[in-house]
N, CA, C and O of each residue as an XYZ file, in Angstrom:
572
protein
N       8.694    -14.419     11.183
C       7.730    -14.757     10.240
C       7.386    -16.251     10.299
O       8.226    -17.103     10.588
N       6.023    -16.539      9.991
C       5.575    -17.956     10.087
C       5.997    -18.554      8.763
O       6.684    -18.003      7.903
N       5.433    -19.871      8.734
C       5.628    -20.716      7.580
C       5.146    -20.081      6.223
O       5.769    -20.071      5.162
N       3.865    -19.538      6.493
C       3.396    -18.865      5.198
C       4.303    -17.928      4.738
O       4.644    -17.978      3.556
N       4.787    -17.015      5.536
C       5.706    -15.993      5.126
C       7.021    -16.444      4.534
O       7.521    -15.807      3.606
N       7.622    -17.561      5.056
C       8.774    -18.084      4.442
C       8.418    -18.680      3.041
O       9.101    -18.398      2.057
N       7.428    -19.440      2.979
C       6.897    -19.928      1.640
C       6.728    -18.849      0.670
O       7.159    -18.981     -0.476
N       6.094    -17.731      1.078
C       5.831    -16.583      0.176
C       7.093    -16.029     -0.350
O       7.261    -15.812     -1.550
N       8.116    -15.766      0.702
C       9.287    -15.273      0.274
C      10.158    -16.097     -0.634
O      10.905    -15.613     -1.484
N       9.998    -17.438     -0.377
C      10.688    -18.353     -1.370
C      10.116    -18.289     -2.792
O      10.868    -18.311     -3.767
N       8.683    -18.204     -2.916
C       8.131    -17.999     -4.277
C       8.557    -16.755     -4.898
O       9.014    -16.792     -6.041
N       8.447    -15.580     -4.220
C       8.856    -14.384     -4.682
C      10.359    -14.303     -5.222
O      10.688    -13.718     -6.254
N      11.198    -14.971     -4.375
C      12.633    -15.129     -4.805
C      12.900    -15.816     -6.070
O      13.913    -15.557     -6.721
N      11.974    -16.741     -6.473
C      12.118    -17.554     -7.688
C      11.385    -16.846     -8.936
O      11.606    -17.164    -10.105
N      10.544    -15.913     -8.562
C       9.838    -15.291     -9.740
C      10.823    -14.586    -10.641
O      11.812    -13.976    -10.235
N      10.490    -14.715    -11.806
C      11.113    -13.885    -12.937
C      10.119    -12.932    -13.583
O       8.913    -13.176    -13.584
N      10.665    -11.799    -14.153
C       9.727    -10.878    -14.664
C       8.807    -11.459    -15.730
O       7.702    -10.963    -15.952
N       9.263    -12.483    -16.367
C       8.489    -13.135    -17.497
C       7.371    -14.089    -16.930
O       6.497    -14.565    -17.655
N       7.465    -14.328    -15.590
C       6.310    -15.115    -15.016
C       5.076    -14.330    -14.734
O       4.071    -14.952    -14.389
N       5.041    -13.118    -14.835
C       3.816    -12.191    -14.672
C       3.858    -11.176    -15.612
O       4.836    -11.094    -16.355
N       2.865    -10.328    -15.697
C       2.755     -9.174    -16.741
C       4.090     -8.246    -16.293
O       4.163     -7.695    -15.195
N       4.943     -8.183    -17.143
C       6.144     -7.327    -16.915
C       5.869     -5.929    -16.305
O       6.689     -5.402    -15.553
N       4.761     -5.372    -16.626
C       4.505     -3.982    -16.294
C       4.097     -3.990    -14.800
O       4.255     -3.008    -14.075
N       3.545     -5.198    -14.374
C       3.067     -5.256    -12.934
C       4.019     -5.924    -11.963
O       3.784     -5.823    -10.759
N       5.112     -6.622    -12.405
C       5.943     -7.285    -11.681
C       6.430     -6.568    -10.332
O       6.478     -7.190     -9.270
N       6.739     -5.401    -10.430
C       7.177     -4.709     -9.120
C       5.999     -4.511     -8.256
O       6.098     -4.603     -7.033
N       4.799     -4.219     -8.898
C       3.622     -3.987     -8.092
C       3.258     -5.224     -7.217
O       2.947     -5.119     -6.030
N       3.319     -6.386     -7.884
C       2.893     -7.625     -7.282
C       3.877     -8.080     -6.270
O       3.485     -8.636     -5.244
N       5.356     -7.837     -6.543
C       6.321     -8.162     -5.659
C       6.117     -7.301     -4.415
O       6.117     -7.826     -3.302
N       5.950     -6.039     -4.575
C       5.721     -5.038     -3.354
C       4.698     -5.671     -2.514
O       4.913     -5.849     -1.315
N       3.544     -6.038     -3.100
C       2.428     -6.539     -2.213
C       2.843     -7.711     -1.471
O       2.522     -7.835     -0.288
N       3.573     -8.631     -2.115
C       4.053     -9.880     -1.462
C       4.960     -9.657     -0.346
O       4.920    -10.336      0.680
N       5.789     -8.693     -0.549
C       6.791     -8.369      0.494
C       6.151     -7.605      1.633
O       6.595     -7.775      2.769
N       5.128     -6.763      1.415
C       4.447     -6.175      2.475
C       3.699     -6.987      3.182
O       3.579     -6.783      4.391
N       3.073     -8.032      2.574
C       2.154     -8.967      3.159
C       2.951     -9.951      4.159
O       2.362    -10.480      5.102
N       4.227    -10.153      3.922
C       5.058    -11.063      4.745
C       5.855    -10.226      5.725
O       6.603    -10.827      6.496
N       5.780     -8.924      5.779
C       6.532     -8.215      6.552
C       8.006     -7.885      6.306
O       8.740     -7.445      7.191
N       8.359     -8.104      5.153
C       9.685     -7.817      4.578
C       9.722     -6.208      4.269
O       9.664     -5.795      3.111
N       9.815     -5.411      5.302
C       9.614     -3.922      5.069
C      10.703     -3.398      4.178
O      10.387     -2.580      3.313
N      11.887     -3.762      4.291
C      12.961     -3.220      3.427
C      12.732     -3.373      1.911
O      12.934     -2.476      1.093
N      12.277     -4.645      1.624
C      12.043     -4.983      0.233
C      10.803     -4.355     -0.226
O      10.762     -3.860     -1.353
N       9.698     -4.331      0.625
C       8.438     -3.709      0.326
C       8.739     -2.216      0.008
O       8.233     -1.681     -0.979
N       9.515     -1.592      0.801
C       9.751     -0.216      0.607
C      10.441      0.043     -0.718
O      10.057      0.923     -1.488
N      11.456     -0.741     -0.954
C      12.131     -0.475     -2.299
C      11.125     -0.609     -3.478
O      11.046      0.247     -4.359
N      10.374     -1.715     -3.445
C       9.425     -1.949     -4.543
C       8.350     -0.791     -4.580
O       8.059     -0.266     -5.655
N       7.810     -0.431     -3.481
C       6.875      0.607     -3.491
C       7.237      1.915     -3.999
O       6.471      2.621     -4.656
N       8.640      2.277     -3.620
C       9.204      3.519     -4.190
C       9.380      3.319     -5.806
O       9.184      4.258     -6.578
N       9.730      2.138     -6.209
C      10.014      1.937     -7.564
C       8.499      1.930     -8.327
O       8.422      2.363     -9.477
N       7.540      1.518     -7.766
C       6.272      1.467     -8.345
C       5.836      3.006     -8.573
O       5.290      3.387     -9.608
N       6.120      3.779     -7.563
C       5.638      5.107     -7.619
C       6.525      5.818     -8.696
O       5.938      6.553     -9.491
N       7.771      5.683     -8.790
C       8.646      6.195     -9.828
C       8.171      5.787    -11.156
O       7.929      6.619    -12.030
N       8.033      4.523    -11.326
C       7.801      3.981    -12.660
C       6.314      4.302    -13.091
O       6.008      4.083    -14.263
N       5.442      4.770    -12.280
C       4.058      4.942    -12.631
C       3.800      6.436    -12.936
O       2.652      6.823    -13.151
N       4.860      7.283    -12.957
C       4.704      8.702    -13.468
C       5.688      8.836    -14.646
O       6.643      8.076    -14.808
N       5.382      9.853    -15.445
C       6.252     10.184    -16.597
C       7.478     11.019    -16.095
O       7.621     11.334    -14.914
N       8.238     11.306    -16.970
C       9.431     12.188    -16.694
C       9.130     13.525    -16.089
O      10.010     14.047    -15.405
N       7.969     14.146    -16.266
C       7.510     15.399    -15.840
C       6.813     15.266    -14.558
O       6.372     16.301    -14.058
N       6.629     14.037    -13.886
C       5.976     13.826    -12.704
C       4.483     13.568    -12.882
O       3.795     13.481    -11.865
N       3.962     13.448    -13.999
C       2.427     13.287    -14.306
C       2.203     11.769    -14.021
O       2.788     10.879    -14.637
N       1.330     11.575    -13.064
C       1.052     10.291    -12.669
C       0.214      9.530    -13.935
O      -0.833     10.015    -14.363
N       0.761      8.361    -14.449
C       0.242      7.577    -15.438
C      -0.498      6.411    -14.900
O      -1.382      5.877    -15.570
N      -0.163      5.980    -13.679
C      -0.829      4.745    -13.179
C      -1.132      5.075    -11.773
O      -0.519      4.547    -10.845
N      -2.148      6.015    -11.593
C      -2.443      6.469    -10.247
C      -3.014      5.502     -9.272
O      -2.815      5.693     -8.073
N      -3.750      4.411     -9.709
C      -4.146      3.362     -8.810
C      -3.064      2.575     -8.334
O      -3.132      2.170     -7.174
N      -1.933      2.247     -9.134
C      -0.902      1.572     -8.572
C      -0.047      2.521     -7.598
O       0.562      2.094     -6.617
N      -0.079      3.656     -7.937
C       0.660      4.707     -7.050
C      -0.052      4.724     -5.662
O       0.603      4.650     -4.622
N      -1.415      4.825     -5.676
C      -2.241      4.759     -4.428
C      -1.856      3.601     -3.616
O      -1.525      3.761     -2.441
N      -1.877      2.400     -4.189
C      -1.532      1.092     -3.417
C      -0.190      1.162     -3.063
O       0.051      0.591     -1.999
N       0.861      1.736     -3.674
C       2.269      1.824     -3.212
C       2.173      2.710     -2.001
O       2.786      2.361     -0.992
N       1.484      3.795     -1.994
C       1.409      4.625     -0.761
C       0.880      3.887      0.379
O       1.374      4.120      1.481
N      -0.160      2.936      0.257
C      -0.575      2.176      1.202
C       0.541      1.277      1.846
O       0.673      1.099      3.057
N       1.250      0.788      0.947
C       2.364     -0.105      1.463
C       3.443      0.660      2.154
O       4.021      0.149      3.112
N       3.780      1.971      1.685
C       4.627      2.759      2.575
C       4.021      3.267      3.905
O       4.739      3.496      4.879
N       2.738      3.428      3.919
C       1.995      3.690      5.210
C       2.007      2.458      6.225
O       2.091      2.622      7.442
N       1.923      1.316      5.663
C       2.024      0.115      6.610
C       3.410      0.012      7.067
O       3.633     -0.271      8.244
N       4.362      0.219      6.234
C       5.707     -0.004      6.598
C       6.107      1.110      7.755
O       6.725      0.844      8.785
N       5.671      2.279      7.404
C       5.977      3.416      8.437
C       5.326      3.305      9.729
O       5.951      3.663     10.726
N       4.050      2.815      9.841
C       3.329      2.333     10.969
C       4.079      1.195     11.707
O       4.230      1.269     12.926
N       4.513      0.234     11.056
C       5.184     -0.855     11.633
C       6.508     -0.435     12.297
O       6.952     -1.016     13.287
N       7.095      0.573     11.718
C       8.337      1.150     12.240
C       8.199      2.235     13.149
O       9.219      2.794     13.554
N       6.962      2.644     13.561
C       6.747      3.562     14.649
C       6.603      4.958     14.208
O       6.541      5.842     15.063
N       6.537      5.278     12.788
C       6.309      6.759     12.371
C       4.939      6.994     11.867
O       4.632      6.977     10.675
N       4.132      7.216     12.861
C       2.724      7.437     12.730
C       2.351      8.655     11.645
O       1.421      8.600     10.840
N       3.179      9.636     11.787
C       2.947     10.859     10.998
C       3.266     10.511      9.550
O       2.458     10.862      8.690
N       4.257      9.921      9.236
C       4.571      9.508      7.838
C       3.478      8.431      7.275
O       3.070      8.389      6.114
N       3.126      7.647      8.249
C       2.287      6.552      7.818
C       0.906      7.216      7.358
O       0.380      6.919      6.284
N       0.418      8.040      8.160
C      -0.803      8.661      7.882
C      -0.763      9.538      6.732
O      -1.789      9.660      6.064
N       0.398     10.230      6.381
C       0.522     11.012      5.264
C       0.550     10.208      4.018
O      -0.007     10.593      2.989
N       1.217      9.060      4.115
C       1.018      8.106      2.836
C      -0.430      7.600      2.703
O      -0.973      7.609      1.598
N      -1.051      7.169      3.776
C      -2.458      6.806      3.729
C      -3.273      7.882      3.055
O      -3.857      7.616      2.005
N      -3.340      8.973      3.546
C      -4.005     10.129      3.060
C      -3.818     10.360      1.591
O      -4.778     10.579      0.852
N      -2.507     10.308      1.147
C      -2.143     10.440     -0.233
C      -2.969      9.328     -1.036
O      -3.532      9.620     -2.091
N      -3.013      8.101     -0.516
C      -3.559      7.040     -1.188
C      -5.128      7.165     -1.323
O      -5.709      6.886     -2.372
N      -5.732      7.578     -0.250
C      -7.280      7.627     -0.285
C      -7.720      8.815     -0.938
O      -8.879      8.852     -1.354
N      -6.876      9.899     -1.104
C      -7.252     11.061     -1.626
C      -7.056     11.205     -3.100
O      -7.358     12.238     -3.697
N      -6.508     10.076     -3.719
C      -6.251     10.097     -5.131
C      -7.490     10.325     -5.991
O      -8.560      9.788     -5.704
N      -7.347     11.080     -6.988
C      -8.549     11.332     -7.849
C      -9.176     10.147     -8.371
O     -10.380      9.940     -8.224
N      -8.263      9.219     -9.085
C      -8.707      8.027     -9.660
C      -8.147      6.918     -8.863
O      -6.935      6.865     -8.653
N      -8.959      6.035     -8.410
C      -8.685      4.846     -7.709
C      -9.662      3.676     -7.875
O     -10.866      3.857     -8.057
N      -9.136      2.570     -7.808
C      -9.975      1.404     -7.765
C     -10.408      1.106     -6.262
O      -9.738      0.363     -5.545
N     -11.463      1.674     -5.874
C     -11.843      1.505     -4.445
C     -11.829      0.311     -3.770
O     -11.243      0.153     -2.699
N     -12.606     -0.752     -4.495
C     -12.435     -1.987     -3.875
C     -11.020     -2.586     -3.706
O     -10.663     -3.105     -2.648
N     -10.285     -2.495     -4.725
C      -8.836     -2.880     -4.587
C      -8.044     -2.121     -3.581
O      -7.289     -2.705     -2.803
N      -8.200     -0.835     -3.580
C      -7.558      0.047     -2.549
C      -8.020     -0.187     -1.214
O      -7.171     -0.203     -0.323
N      -9.312     -0.384     -0.906
C      -9.727     -0.638      0.460
C      -9.335     -2.029      0.851
O      -9.121     -2.246      2.043
N      -9.216     -3.002     -0.033
C      -8.616     -4.291      0.435
C      -7.280     -4.255      0.814
O      -6.885     -4.953      1.749
N      -6.443     -3.422      0.111
C      -4.978     -3.293      0.521
C      -4.819     -2.449      1.832
O      -3.933     -2.669      2.657
N      -5.802     -1.418      1.952
C      -5.852     -0.551      3.019
C      -6.240     -1.216      4.355
O      -5.829     -0.769      5.426
N      -7.000     -2.239      4.269
C      -7.355     -2.941      5.488
C      -6.228     -3.326      6.353
O      -6.366     -3.226      7.573
N      -5.111     -3.762      5.838
C      -3.943     -4.048      6.645
C      -3.479     -2.803      7.379
O      -3.129     -2.873      8.557
N      -3.472     -1.771      6.762
C      -2.965     -0.478      7.384
C      -3.991     -0.023      8.452
O      -3.560      0.404      9.522
N      -5.290     -0.088      8.229
C      -6.345      0.206      9.201
C      -6.271     -0.575     10.425
O      -6.341     -0.067     11.544
N      -6.120     -1.888     10.185
C      -6.018     -2.814     11.229
C      -4.688     -2.611     12.178
O      -4.758     -2.772     13.397
N      -3.536     -2.263     11.544
C      -2.335     -1.835     12.199
C      -2.595     -0.567     13.051
O      -2.200     -0.574     14.217
N      -3.206      0.478     12.573
C      -3.449      1.598     13.255
C      -4.340      1.437     14.558
O      -4.205      2.011     15.639
N      -5.332      0.457     14.149
C      -6.261      0.202     15.257
C      -5.524     -0.586     16.400
O      -5.808     -0.341     17.573
N      -4.721     -1.390     16.120
C      -3.982     -2.216     17.143
C      -2.888     -1.383     17.814
O      -2.653     -1.407     19.022
N      -2.244     -0.644     16.909
C      -0.748     -0.171     17.465
C      -1.123      1.421     17.961
O      -0.441      1.933     18.849
N      -2.143      2.098     17.394
C      -2.214      3.492     17.512
C      -3.641      3.917     17.926
O      -4.051      5.047     17.662
N      -4.361      3.042     18.548
C      -5.749      3.257     18.799
C      -6.102      4.551     19.543
O      -7.180      5.099     19.313
N      -5.231      5.056     20.425
C      -5.542      6.197     21.221
C      -4.996      7.378     20.542
O      -5.214      8.469     21.068
N      -4.290      7.325     19.404
C      -3.761      8.550     18.854
C      -4.761      9.344     18.056
O      -5.382      8.739     17.182
N      -4.984     10.585     18.243
C      -5.969     11.332     17.354
C      -5.663     11.260     15.995
O      -6.632     11.215     15.237
N      -4.465     11.237     15.470
C      -3.996     11.344     14.088
C      -4.658      9.960     13.507
O      -5.418      9.989     12.539
N      -4.338      8.869     14.114
C      -4.840      7.580     13.613
C      -6.349      7.543     13.533
O      -6.964      7.098     12.565
N      -6.912      8.057     14.652
C      -8.439      8.085     14.629
C      -9.007      8.887     13.514
O     -10.003      8.445     12.940
N      -8.481     10.023     13.143
C      -8.807     10.804     12.229
C      -8.748     10.168     10.781
O      -9.600     10.303      9.903
N      -7.670      9.506     10.717
C      -7.429      8.826      9.458
C      -8.466      7.718      9.253
O      -9.080      7.614      8.191
N      -8.646      6.899     10.283
C      -9.614      5.882     10.201
C     -11.059      6.258      9.948
O     -11.845      5.503      9.377
N     -11.375      7.477     10.405
C     -12.668      8.011     10.127
C     -12.918      8.421      8.722
O     -13.991      8.278      8.135
N     -11.766      8.977      8.202
C     -11.798      9.331      6.658
C     -11.943      8.069      5.992
O     -12.709      8.074      5.029
N     -11.370      6.972      6.294
C     -11.380      5.667      5.459
C     -12.952      5.226      5.569
O     -13.628      4.949      4.579
N     -13.393      5.201      6.790
C     -14.863      4.704      6.970
C     -15.697      5.576      6.163
O     -16.677      5.068      5.618
N     -15.442      6.882      5.996
C     -16.372      7.861      5.198
C     -16.339      7.489      3.737
O     -17.388      7.404      3.099
N     -15.131      7.259      3.177
C     -15.095      6.991      1.768
C     -15.531      5.488      1.430
O     -15.918      5.205      0.296
N     -15.459      4.580      2.399
C     -15.913      3.218      2.176
C     -17.459      3.221      2.199
O     -18.070      2.396      1.520
N     -18.066      4.073      2.916
C     -19.601      4.104      3.017
C     -20.259      5.104      1.988
O     -21.458      4.993      1.733
N     -19.477      6.089      1.388
C     -19.996      6.880      0.522
C     -19.455      6.914     -0.937
O     -19.572      7.869     -1.706
N     -18.860      5.755     -1.195
C     -18.267      5.701     -2.403
C     -19.133      5.729     -3.631
O     -20.163      5.057     -3.574
N     -18.870      6.428     -4.780
C     -19.736      6.534     -5.789
C     -19.758      5.236     -6.663
O     -18.807      4.461     -6.554
N     -20.682      4.979     -7.438
C     -20.762      3.837     -8.150
C     -19.661      3.542     -9.171
O     -19.447      2.386     -9.536
N     -18.953      4.602     -9.641
C     -17.923      4.455    -10.789
C     -16.555      4.208    -10.212
O     -15.640      4.083    -11.027
N     -16.281      4.120     -8.955
C     -14.997      3.747     -8.407
C     -14.900      2.428     -7.977
O     -13.846      2.012     -7.495
């Protein structure tokens, strides 16, 4: 990790839930850890975001946070060499009914970049990247 990553981790380690919107603390922390490559922590927070964003019966109450948590899991799985799991998480994220497309596509860029660099010749990666290009160019005005 570079200096930026070390500085980011130091800031994250000093954060308290009261420093940010408590309902979004895990979500923001997940993003920070993913961004600096702290896979273990990012996975833990992504899993918690997914769990906390659904009610006891499994109904998704915060689908946009869940979608971005799946992108985090996709990035981690791709980094760790599990292309199949990575693409499944990516597909879950981009196929969600409700999504903030600009925000999701911003987070998804990291995953697409990783797929392009590491898995460029893999049909599974190419298929996913084509699906992302398709939603990015045909997005409806209300997403």
